[in-house]
NUTI-384473 format. One record per atom (N, C-alpha, C): atom name; x, y, z; chain. Coordinates in steps of 0.02 Angstrom, whole numbers, plus 50000, padded with zeros to 5 digits. Each point is the difference from the previous one (the first is absolute). Layout:
   at      xx      yy      zz   ch
   CA       X       Y       Z    A
...
***
This chain:
   at      xx      yy      zz   ch
    N   51057   50210   49346    A
   CA   49936   50030   49984    A
    C   49995   50072   50027    A
    N   50051   50042   49984    A
   CA   50001   50067   50028    A
    C   49941   50043   49978    A
    N   49978   49992   49937    A
   CA   49944   50041   49975    A
    C   49936   49983   50037    A
    N   49986   49936   50009    A
   CA   49940   49979   50036    A
    C   50001   50022   50072    A
    N   50059   49997   50031    A
   CA   50006   50022   50070    A
    C   49986   50075   50006    A
    N   50025   50039   49951    A
   CA   49987   50072   50001    A
    C   49925   50014   49992    A
    N   49967   49963   49956    A
   CA   49927   50009   49991    A
    C   49964   49985   50066    A
    N   50019   49946   50033    A
   CA   49968   49981   50063    A
    C   50009   50055   50053    A
    N   50061   50027   50004    A
   CA   50012   50054   50048    A
    C   49958   50061   49984    A
    N   49994   50016   49936    A
   CA   49961   50059   49979    A
    C   49926   49991   50017    A
    N   49974   49941   49988    A
   CA   49929   49987   50015    A
    C   49987   50006   50074    A
    N   50044   49971   50041    A
   CA   49991   50004   50072    A
    C   50001   50073   50024    A
    N   50045   50040   49971    A
   CA   50004   50070   50020    A
    C   49938   50039   49979    A
    N   49973   49984   49941    A
   CA   49939   50034   49977    A
    C   49941   49983   50046    A
    N   49996   49937   50020    A
   CA   49946   49980   50046    A
    C   50007   50037   50067    A
    N   50061   50005   50023    A
   CA   50011   50035   50064    A
    C   49981   50074   49996    A
    N   50019   50033   49945    A
   CA   49986   50071   49992    A
    C   49926   50014   49988    A
    N   49968   49960   49956    A
   CA   49932   50015   49980    A
    C   49948   49975   50050    A
    N   50014   49943   50033    A
   CA   49950   49970   50043    A
    C   50021   49997   50074    A
    N   50062   50019   50014    A
   CA   50027   49995   50068    A
    C   49995   49929   50027    A
    N   50013   49951   49957    A
   CA   49997   49930   50018    A
    C   50068   49967   49987    A
    N   50016   49950   50040    A
   CA   50059   49959   49985    A
    C   49981   49947   49949    A
    N   50050   49974   49965    A
   CA   49987   49947   49951    A
    C   50062   49957   49994    A
    N   49989   49935   49995    A
   CA   50056   49954   49988    A
    C   50003   49985   49925    A
    N   50060   49984   49976    A
   CA   50008   49984   49929    A
    C   50050   49943   49993    A
    N   49990   49961   49948    A
   CA   50045   49945   49986    A
    C   50023   50003   49927    A
    N   50063   49986   49989    A
   CA   50028   49998   49933    A
    C   50031   49931   49990    A
    N   49980   49966   49946    A
   CA   50022   49931   49989    A
    C   49992   49984   49926    A
    N   50026   49942   49978    A
   CA   49996   49982   49929    A
    C   49930   49988   49973    A
    N   49950   49987   50044    A
   CA   49932   49989   49975    A
    C   49949   50022   50053    A
    N   49936   49998   49980    A
   CA   49946   50026   50041    A
    C   49993   49963   50066    A
    N   50003   49934   49999    A
   CA   49994   49960   50060    A
    C   50054   50016   50051    A
    N   50062   50003   49978    A
   CA   50055   50014   50045    A
    C   49998   50072   50025    A
    N   49977   50047   49958    A
   CA   49995   50069   50021    A
    C   49949   50007   50056    A
    N   49945   49962   49995    A
   CA   49949   50002   50053    A
    C   50029   49975   50066    A
    N   50037   49945   49998    A
   CA   50032   49975   50060    A
    C   50049   50051   50028    A
    N   50038   50032   49956    A
   CA   50049   50050   50022    A
    C   49965   50059   50033    A
    N   49943   50020   49971    A
   CA   49962   50056   50029    A
    C   49976   49984   50070    A
    N   49978   49938   50011    A
   CA   49976   49980   50067    A
    C   50057   49997   50050    A
    N   50062   49992   49975    A
   CA   50057   49988   50044    A
    C   50016   50059   50045    A
    N   49987   50061   49976    A
   CA   50019   50060   50037    A
    C   49939   50042   50020    A
    N   49941   49969   50004    A
   CA   49941   50038   50021    A
    C   50009   50026   50071    A
    N   49971   50057   50016    A
   CA   49955   50041   49958    A
    C   50035   50056   49963    A
    N   50066   50007   50006    A
   CA   50033   50059   49972    A
    C   50071   49983   49981    A
    N   50008   49967   49943    A
   CA   50068   49981   49982    A
    C   50005   49980   49927    A
    N   50061   49990   49977    A
   CA   50014   49979   49931    A
    C   50046   49941   50003    A
    N   49981   49945   49967    A
   CA   50042   49940   50000    A
    C   50011   49978   49928    A
    N   50062   49987   49982    A
   CA   50018   49982   49932    A
    C   50028   49929   49998    A
    N   49973   49959   49955    A
   CA   50026   49932   49988    A
    C   50034   50001   49932    A
    N   50066   49996   50000    A
   CA   50038   49996   49937    A
    C   49991   49931   49969    A
    N   50007   49993   49934    A
   CA   49991   49935   49968    A
    C   50043   49944   50031    A
    N   50061   50016   50020    A
   CA   50043   49949   50028    A
    C   49986   49986   50074    A
    N   49950   50036   50029    A
   CA   49983   49990   50070    A
    C   49934   49963   50009    A
    N   49967   49981   49944    A
   CA   49933   49971   50004    A
    C   50000   49936   50041    A
    N   50044   49954   49987    A
   CA   49999   49936   50037    A
    C   50014   50010   50074    A
    N   50049   50041   50017    A
   CA   50016   50011   50070    A
    C   49941   50031   50038    A
    N   49961   50042   49965    A
   CA   49942   50031   50032    A
    C   49941   49951   50004    A
    N   49989   49963   49946    A
   CA   49939   49962   49992    A
    C   50000   49933   50039    A
    N   50054   49964   49997    A
   CA   50000   49931   50026    A
    C   49984   49994   50074    A
    N   50023   50044   50044    A
   CA   49984   49992   50071    A
    C   49928   50019   50019    A
    N   49963   50032   49955    A
   CA   49934   50025   50018    A
    C   49951   49944   50015    A
    N   49954   50010   50048    A
   CA   49946   49951   50010    A
    C   49956   49997   49938    A
    N   49975   49940   49984    A
   CA   49958   49993   49940    A
    C   49937   50044   50004    A
    N   49979   50017   50061    A
   CA   49941   50042   50008    A
    C   50009   50070   49971    A
    N   50062   50020   49984    A
   CA   50012   50065   49971    A
    C   49986   50001   49924    A
    N   49992   49941   49971    A
   CA   49987   49997   49928    A
    C   49927   50016   49986    A
    N   49984   50039   49949    A
   CA   49931   50016   49984    A
    C   49959   49938   49984    A
    N   49942   49995   50031    A
   CA   49956   49942   49989    A
    C   50009   49945   50050    A
    N   50053   50002   50041    A
   CA   50010   49949   50051    A
    C   49965   50023   50064    A
    N   49935   49984   50004    A
   CA   49963   50015   50060    A
    C   50008   49944   50050    A
    N   49958   50001   50051    A
   CA   50005   49951   50054    A
    C   49993   49929   49974    A
    N   49952   49989   49954    A
   CA   49987   49932   49975    A
    C   50060   49973   49961    A
    N   50026   50040   49953    A
   CA   50057   49977   49961    A
    C   50063   49993   50043    A
    N   50006   50044   50050    A
   CA   50058   49995   50045    A
    C   49998   49934   50039    A
    N   49941   49979   50021    A
   CA   49993   49937   50035    A
    C   50014   49940   49954    A
    N   49978   50005   49937    A
   CA   50013   49946   49952    A
    C   50075   49993   49988    A
    N   50034   50057   49994    A
   CA   50073   49998   49989    A
    C   50036   49973   50062    A
    N   49975   50018   50058    A
   CA   50031   49976   50063    A
    C   49999   49925   50005    A
    N   49948   49969   49971    A
   CA   49995   49926   50001    A
    C   50057   49968   49961    A
    N   50028   50038   49954    A
   CA   50058   49976   49961    A
    C   50066   50025   50030    A
    N   49996   50030   50059    A
   CA   50060   50025   50032    A
    C   50025   50065   49970    A
    N   49955   50036   49966    A
   CA   50020   50062   49966    A
    C   49977   50059   50041    A
    N   50048   50037   50028    A
   CA   49982   50060   50038    A
    C   50039   50062   49978    A
    N   50047   49992   49955    A
   CA   50037   50057   49972    A
    C   50000   49994   49924    A
    N   50015   50056   49968    A
   CA   50004   50000   49927    A
    C   50056   49954   49977    A
    N   50055   50000   50037    A
   CA   50056   49956   49982    A
    C   49979   49927   49998    A
    N   49961   49978   50049    A
   CA   49978   49931   50002    A
    C   49948   49986   49946    A
    N   49962   50052   49982    A
   CA   49951   49992   49946    A
    C   50033   49980   49935    A
    N   50060   50021   49991    A
   CA   50036   49984   49938    A
    C   50014   49925   49992    A
    N   49995   49963   50055    A
   CA   50011   49928   49996    A
    C   49942   49964   49966    A
    N   49941   50032   49996    A
   CA   49943   49970   49965    A
    C   50003   50019   49927    A
    N   49999   49949   49956    A
   CA   50004   50016   49929    A
    C   49933   50025   49974    A
    N   50002   50025   49940    A
   CA   49941   50032   49970    A
    C   49941   49952   49994    A
    N   50014   49938   49979    A
   CA   49946   49951   49991    A
    C   49965   49985   50067    A
    N   50040   49994   50053    A
   CA   49972   49985   50066    A
    C   49956   50059   50024    A
    N   50025   50060   49991    A
   CA   49962   50059   50021    A
    C   49935   50007   49960    A
    N   50004   49985   49935    A
   CA   49940   50006   49958    A
    C   49949   49946   50019    A
    N   50025   49941   50017    A
   CA   49955   49946   50022    A
    C   49965   50019   50066    A
    N   50037   50034   50044    A
   CA   49974   50015   50067    A
    C   49956   50063   50000    A
    N   50019   50050   49959    A
   CA   49966   50065   50003    A
    C   49968   50022   49935    A
    N   50000   49957   49949    A
   CA   49971   50019   49936    A
    C   50041   50054   49966    A
    N   49966   50045   49965    A
   CA   50036   50052   49962    A
    C   50041   50044   50047    A
    N   49977   50010   50062    A
   CA   50037   50042   50046    A
    C   50068   49969   50018    A
    N   50006   49934   49992    A
   CA   50063   49967   50013    A
    C   50055   50025   49953    A
    N   49981   50015   49938    A
   CA   50048   50028   49952    A
    C   50023   50069   50025    A
    N   49953   50038   50024    A
   CA   50016   50067   50027    A
    C   50048   49993   50060    A
    N   49987   49953   50045    A
   CA   50043   49988   50057    A
    C   50071   49982   49978    A
    N   50005   49957   49950    A
   CA   50065   49979   49974    A
    C   50039   50061   49976    A
    N   49966   50046   49965    A
   CA   50034   50059   49973    A
    C   50018   50049   50055    A
    N   49953   50012   50047    A
   CA   50014   50048   50054    A
    C   50059   49977   50042    A
    N   50006   49935   50013    A
   CA   50055   49975   50040    A
    C   50067   50013   49966    A
    N   49999   50014   49935    A
   CA   50061   50014   49962    A
    C   50005   50074   49982    A
    N   49956   50040   50030    A
   CA   50002   50072   49988    A
    C   49975   50020   49931    A
    N   49960   49958   49968    A
   CA   49974   50013   49933    A
    C   49930   50029   50005    A
    N   49988   50055   49967    A
   CA   49934   50031   49998    A
    C   49994   50039   49935    A
    N   49958   49975   49954    A
   CA   49991   50032   49936    A
    C   49941   50048   49999    A
    N   49965   50009   50057    A
   CA   49943   50046   50001    A
    C   50024   50071   49987    A
    N   49968   50034   49954    A
   CA   50022   50069   49984    A
    C   49977   50050   50053    A
    N   50037   50054   50004    A
   CA   49979   50057   50041    A
    C   49951   50042   49959    A
    N   49940   50010   50027    A
   CA   49949   50039   49964    A
    C   49996   50069   50032    A
    N   50022   50052   49965    A
   CA   49998   50067   50029    A
    C   49931   50031   49995    A
    N   49989   50050   50042    A
   CA   49939   50040   49997    A
    C   49936   49959   50009    A
    N   50003   49948   50040    A
   CA   49939   49963   50015    A
    C   49958   50039   50050    A
    N   49934   49992   49997    A
   CA   49958   50032   50051    A
    C   50020   49977   50070    A
    N   49994   50045   50047    A
   CA   50017   49983   50069    A
    C   49958   49942   50026    A
    N   50034   49950   50027    A
   CA   49965   49943   50030    A
    C   49991   50010   50076    A
    N   50051   50029   50030    A
   CA   49998   50011   50072    A
    C   50050   50053   50020    A
    N   49988   50032   50056    A
   CA   50047   50047   50031    A
    C   50007   49979   50073    A
    N   50060   49997   50025    A
   CA   50008   49982   50071    A
    C   50060   50034   50029    A
    N   49998   50009   50065    A
   CA   50058   50025   50038    A
    C   50008   49954   50060    A
    N   50062   49989   50019    A
   CA   50012   49957   50058    A
    C   50062   50022   50037    A
    N   50007   49975   50060    A
   CA   50055   50021   50043    A
    C   50026   49940   50038    A
    N   50064   49986   49994    A
   CA   50032   49949   50041    A
    C   50021   50033   50066    A
    N   49976   49976   50055    A
   CA   50008   50034   50064    A
    C   50069   49985   50030    A
    N   50025   50047   50039    A
   CA   50065   49991   50031    A
    C   49998   49945   50053    A
    N   49943   49991   50031    A
   CA   49991   49946   50050    A
    C   49931   49969   49989    A
    N   49995   49936   50010    A
   CA   49936   49965   49992    A
    C   49950   50027   50052    A
    N   49937   50008   49978    A
   CA   49949   50028   50045    A
    C   49939   49955   50002    A
    N   49960   50009   50052    A
   CA   49936   49966   50006    A
    C   49949   50031   49953    A
    N   49949   49962   49984    A
   CA   49948   50025   49955    A
    C   49968   50064   50027    A
    N   49990   50002   50066    A
   CA   49969   50059   50031    A
    C   50043   50062   49994    A
    N   50064   49991   49984    A
   CA   50046   50057   49995    A
    C   50009   50025   49928    A
    N   49963   49971   49953    A
   CA   50010   50017   49930    A
    C   49959   50060   49977    A
    N   49953   50024   50042    A
   CA   49956   50054   49977    A
    C   50036   50062   49975    A
    N   50051   50026   50036    A
   CA   50034   50060   49974    A
    C   50032   49988   49932    A
    N   50027   49940   49989    A
   CA   50031   49985   49936    A
    C   49947   49997   49945    A
    N   49944   49968   50014    A
   CA   49946   49995   49951    A
    C   49975   50070   49982    A
    N   49992   50043   50049    A
   CA   49976   50068   49987    A
    C   50050   50038   49955    A
    N   50063   49993   50016    A
   CA   50051   50036   49961    A
    C   50003   49974   49928    A
    N   49996   49933   49992    A
   CA   50002   49971   49933    A
    C   49938   50017   49960    A
    N   49942   50000   50033    A
   CA   49938   50017   49965    A
    C   50002   50072   49975    A
    N   50030   50045   50038    A
   CA   50006   50070   49978    A
    C   50045   50004   49938    A
    N   50056   49965   50000    A
   CA   50044   49999   49942    A
    C   49965   49969   49939    A
    N   49964   49946   50013    A
   CA   49966   49965   49945    A
    C   49946   50044   49970    A
    N   49963   50035   50042    A
   CA   49947   50043   49974    A
    C   50030   50055   49955    A
    N   50055   50029   50021    A
   CA   50033   50052   49960    A
    C   50023   49971   49933    A
    N   50029   49940   50001    A
   CA   50023   49969   49938    A
    C   49943   49984   49954    A
    N   49944   49978   50028    A
   CA   49943   49979   49959    A
    C   49967   50059   49964    A
    N   50012   50061   50025    A
   CA   49971   50059   49967    A
    C   50031   50014   49932    A
    N   50057   49967   49986    A
   CA   50032   50008   49934    A
    C   49971   49952   49948    A
    N   49958   49954   50022    A
   CA   49971   49949   49956    A
    C   49930   50021   49979    A
    N   49986   50006   49935    A
   CA   49934   50022   49978    A
    C   49944   49950   50013    A
    N   50019   49936   50006    A
   CA   49948   49950   50014    A
    C   49989   49993   50075    A
    N   49948   49963   50018    A
   CA   49980   49994   50070    A
    C   50010   49928   50024    A
    N   50029   49993   50060    A
   CA   50012   49934   50029    A
    C   49941   49980   50044    A
    N   49975   49939   49992    A
   CA   49944   49977   50039    A
    C   50021   49956   50060    A
    N   50061   49975   49998    A
   CA   50022   49953   50051    A
    C   50057   50028   50043    A
    N   49992   49994   50065    A
   CA   50052   50020   50047    A
    C   50032   49936   50027    A
    N   50066   50000   50004    A
   CA   50037   49941   50021    A
    C   50046   50018   50059    A
    N   49999   49957   50050    A
   CA   50047   50006   50056    A
    C   50048   49941   49996    A
    N   50065   50015   50002    A
   CA   50051   49948   49997    A
    C   50041   50001   50064    A
    N   50013   49941   50028    A
   CA   50041   49993   50059    A
    C   50050   49944   49990    A
    N   50060   50009   50025    A
   CA   50049   49946   50000    A
    C   50019   49986   50073    A
    N   49994   49937   50020    A
   CA   50015   49982   50069    A
    C   50075   49998   50012    A
    N   50018   49995   50063    A
   CA   50072   49994   50018    A
    C   50030   49937   49972    A
    N   49958   49951   49982    A
   CA   50024   49938   49968    A
    C   49998   50003   49924    A
    N   49988   50061   49973    A
   CA   49998   50014   49928    A
    C   49939   49970   49965    A
    N   49948   49985   50037    A
   CA   49937   49979   49969    A
    C   49962   50062   49978    A
    N   49976   50000   49938    A
   CA   49965   50058   49973    A
    C   49925   49989   50003    A
    N   49964   50049   50027    A
   CA   49927   49998   50003    A
    C   49971   50059   49962    A
    N   49945   49990   49966    A
   CA   49965   50055   49969    A
    C   49926   49994   50017    A
    N   49969   50057   50010    A
   CA   49927   50005   50009    A
    C   49976   50055   49954    A
    N   49943   49988   49966    A
   CA   49976   50050   49953    A
    C   49925   50010   50007    A
    N   49978   50058   49978    A
   CA   49929   50017   50003    A
    C   49982   50042   49939    A
    N   49947   49980   49966    A
   CA   49976   50035   49941    A
    C   49933   50033   50016    A
    N   49998   50066   49994    A
   CA   49939   50037   50015    A
    C   49960   50013   49936    A
    N   49934   50003   50007    A
   CA   49958   50019   49943    A
    C   50015   50072   49980    A
    N   50015   50042   50050    A
   CA   50021   50068   49987    A
    C   50073   50007   50023    A
    N   50047   50014   49955    A
   CA   50071   50002   50018    A
    C   50014   50053   50054    A
    N   50052   49993   50039    A
   CA   50017   50049   50050    A
    C   50009   50069   49968    A
    N   49969   50050   50030    A
   CA   49999   50067   49970    A
    C   50043   50050   50038    A
    N   50034   49977   50051    A
   CA   50043   50045   50039    A
    C   50056   49960   50033    A
    N   50050   50037   50022    A
   CA   50055   49968   50037    A
    C   49974   49967   50064    A
    N   49954   50034   50035    A
   CA   49974   49973   50063    A
    C   49961   49935   49988    A
    N   49963   49998   49945    A
   CA   49961   49940   49984    A
    C   50047   49942   49983    A
    N   50051   50014   49961    A
   CA   50050   49949   49984    A
    C   50033   49974   50064    A
    N   50019   50044   50044    A
   CA   50032   49981   50064    A
    C   49953   49957   50041    A
    N   49937   50019   50004    A
   CA   49952   49962   50040    A
    C   49992   49929   49973    A
    N   49998   49992   49934    A
   CA   49994   49933   49971    A
    C   50061   49958   50016    A
    N   50060   50030   49992    A
   CA   50062   49964   50014    A
    C   50002   49977   50073    A
    N   49979   50043   50046    A
   CA   50000   49982   50071    A
    C   49948   49945   50014    A
    N   49944   50001   49965    A
   CA   49950   49948   50008    A
    C   50027   49932   49976    A
    N   50039   50002   49946    A
   CA   50029   49937   49974    A
    C   50047   49969   50051    A
    N   50031   50042   50041    A
   CA   50045   49974   50052    A
    C   49962   49955   50049    A
    N   49936   50014   50010    A
   CA   49961   49961   50047    A
    C   49987   49928   49975    A
    N   50013   49988   49935    A
   CA   49989   49934   49972    A
    C   50063   49956   50002    A
    N   50052   50025   50032    A
   CA   50062   49961   50009    A
    C   49994   49963   50067    A
    N   50006   49934   49998    A
   CA   49985   49960   50060    A
    C   50057   49954   50020    A
    N   50061   50026   49999    A
   CA   50057   49958   50019    A
    C   50015   50001   50074    A
    N   49960   50037   50038    A
   CA   50011   50001   50073    A
    C   50032   50064   50023    A
    N   49988   50019   50063    A
   CA   50024   50065   50025    A
    C   50075   50005   50008    A
    N   50035   49943   50003    A
   CA   50072   50002   50010    A
    C   50041   49999   49936    A
    N   49966   49992   49943    A
   CA   50035   49998   49936    A
    C   50030   50069   49985    A
    N   50061   50001   49975    A
   CA   50033   50062   49983    A
    C   50009   50007   49925    A
    N   50004   50062   49977    A
   CA   50003   50014   49929    A
    C   50058   50047   49985    A
    N   50032   49987   49942    A
   CA   50059   50040   49982    A
    C   49987   50044   49940    A
    N   49945   49990   49965    A
   CA   49984   50042   49942    A
    C   49925   50014   49997    A
    N   49983   50061   49982    A
   CA   49930   50020   49991    A
    C   49994   50034   49933    A
    N   49947   49983   49963    A
   CA   49988   50031   49935    A
    C   49926   50015   49991    A
    N   49986   50053   49963    A
   CA   49931   50017   49982    A
    C   49998   50010   49925    A
    N   49950   49972   49966    A
   CA   49997   50006   49928    A
    C   49931   50012   49973    A
    N   49997   50021   49937    A
   CA   49938   50009   49963    A
    C   50006   49959   49936    A
    N   49946   49965   49981    A
   CA   50000   49961   49939    A
    C   49931   50000   49969    A
    N   49992   49959   49948    A
   CA   49935   49995   49967    A
    C   49980   50068   49971    A
    N   50046   50030   49962    A
   CA   49987   50067   49972    A
    C   49950   49996   49943    A
    N   49956   50049   49999    A
   CA   49949   50005   49948    A
    C   49993   50074   49979    A
    N   49980   50010   49937    A
   CA   49982   50068   49979    A
    C   49938   50021   50038    A
    N   49992   50065   50012    A
   CA   49945   50024   50041    A
    C   49932   49977   49973    A
    N   49992   49998   49934    A
   CA   49936   49980   49971    A
    C   49986   49925   50008    A
    N   50053   49962   50017    A
   CA   49990   49928   50010    A
    C   49977   49983   50071    A
    N   50004   50048   50046    A
   CA   49982   49988   50069    A
    C   49924   50005   50006    A
    N   49969   49943   50014    A
   CA   49928   49999   50008    A
    C   49982   49974   50068    A
    N   49937   50003   50019    A
   CA   49979   49975   50065    A
    C   50008   49925   50005    A
    N   50042   49977   50044    A
   CA   50012   49929   50012    A
    C   50002   49988   50074    A
    N   49981   49941   50022    A
   CA   50003   49986   50072    A
    C   50072   49997   50024    A
    N   50010   50020   50063    A
   CA   50066   49995   50029    A
    C   50021   49928   50003    A
    N   50065   49989   49986    A
   CA   50025   49931   49996    A
    C   50062   49994   50042    A
    N   49999   49956   50050    A
   CA   50060   49985   50039    A
    C   50032   49938   49970    A
    N   50067   50001   49996    A
   CA   50037   49945   49972    A
    C   50046   49971   50053    A
***
């Protein structure tokens, strides 16, 4: 897939030049696998899955890496002794459909690297985020400089988007690879870098894993984009 790899490299370079941001990219035979590949080298890398490498890449993965396998479905699969994609293949399609309904068919296909969902270009922006995997795990109280730096980058990137984001998101990954998100939707969207930073820092106060918990990744994002004329007076909403 040399052409696709070249496109991915070009896009990453354009993002770096125009926005001064890092970006990860994935190249693979379909949309689902490309997303996994993109996550593999975050926050600044390119990972390619060749067609003949799909099984070697996919089978050892935890089932929680599959789209739609949240905590509830992961627990249901664990009851059947299923904790990796490879083991998921031992459940036939009928059993999965009986257990998970229509999503069981999707699970059957994903476990085999099948994804017929098309790539839709030029979709309106759903979210913008920046994140940083830290060189050493840090305490929550030590994340402020990282949050400030990421918020500054995010604010600069968001200035390229004509629509307005109403929701600020803070993402953290613990040293045990548990992912946490906290979000806040304002009636009036953040209007400055300082306001965005202040909201992100406030979201940090809603993380309650204890003072000794350490974190290896920090991310700040904007979502819930609306055209300016769609932004009306609404009460602040914490999620």
